[in-house]
C-alpha positions, -999 to +999 in steps of 0.1 A: +253+188-737+237+222-718+228+250-729+240+270-701+268+283-721+263+314-738+285+300-769+266+268-775+231+272-795+206+252-801+175+247-821+145+221-820+142+205-852+112+185-840+094+164-812+085+128-810+063+109-791+076+075-774+067+039-779+072+006-762+088-017-787+091-056-790+098-081-815+074-099-838+058-126-820+067-118-788+041-136-761+036-099-748+016-088-774-012-110-772-018-096-737-040-065-733-024-039-708-011-062-689+010-037-667+025-065-642+038-088-674+054-059-689+069-042-656+085-078-654+100-082-685+136-077-696+139-040-705+164-022-725+170+008-718+188+037-742+210+059-721+207+096-740+238+116-737+220+147-724+206+152-687+173+170-703+157+140-698+156+139-663+120+145-660+110+118-685+127+092-671+110+101-640+077+096-655+089+061-672+100+053-638+062+060-625+045+041-651+069+012-648+080+009-613+093-026-615+110-029-646+139-048-648+165-037-669+187-060-680+210-042-706+220-003-715+236+012-746+240+050-757+238+035-795+198+030-806+202+005-833+223-017-806+190-015-792+167-022-820+184-051-829+187-065-796+146-059-791+141-078-827+163-107-818+149-113-779+123-109-757+130-080-744+112-048-747+127-008-749+111+025-752+121+047-781+110+074-800+080+066-830+101+080-859+131+055-850+106+031-846+091+034-881+127+034-894+141+006-877+108-017-886+118-019-917+156-033-909+138-057-881+111-074-873+097-050-845+063-044-833+048-016-812+034-024-777+003-002-772+006+018-741-015+050-743+005+071-716+037+064-726+028+073-763+016+110-749+049+115-737+073+137-760+112+140-768+125+170-783+158+166-811+180+199-817+210+209-829+237+221-809+267+235-820+293+265-809+280+303-821+309+304-832+309+281-859+289+302-878+315+321-887+326+292-910+309+300-939+305+259-946+299+246-909+273+277-910+257+264-943+256+231-932+238+241-897+214+264-919+207+228-944+201+214-910+176+235-891+158+243-928+157+204-936+130+203-903 
């Protein structure tokens, strides 16, 4: 959702770093920063709905120019489950890794240049939603929680 419309408001809730993940026991965990092997591995691609990530996508493409995308999804749960049960790799926000690694056997692959990349998480809402006291309260609770 673009924020060019005057009726749409947004607030950044938090910023997170990106991590490269794989399943526990993935053979790539024993390799030391072997970019070519990581490039040649099968990757899962998260497709965020917003178009604001073109800069991040471009920088990731520069880091992994020969990356083989074998699966794409809009659902980060699907991606985590797929990575946990295959030798595929994925790039996801660190907070999601921390959450999903409690559910599935996931590991981080160290990749310092990727770990410096950040992504903003925002709440977007129609400005007129603030006229409804219940929606206004929900929006305030979410904003104040972060």
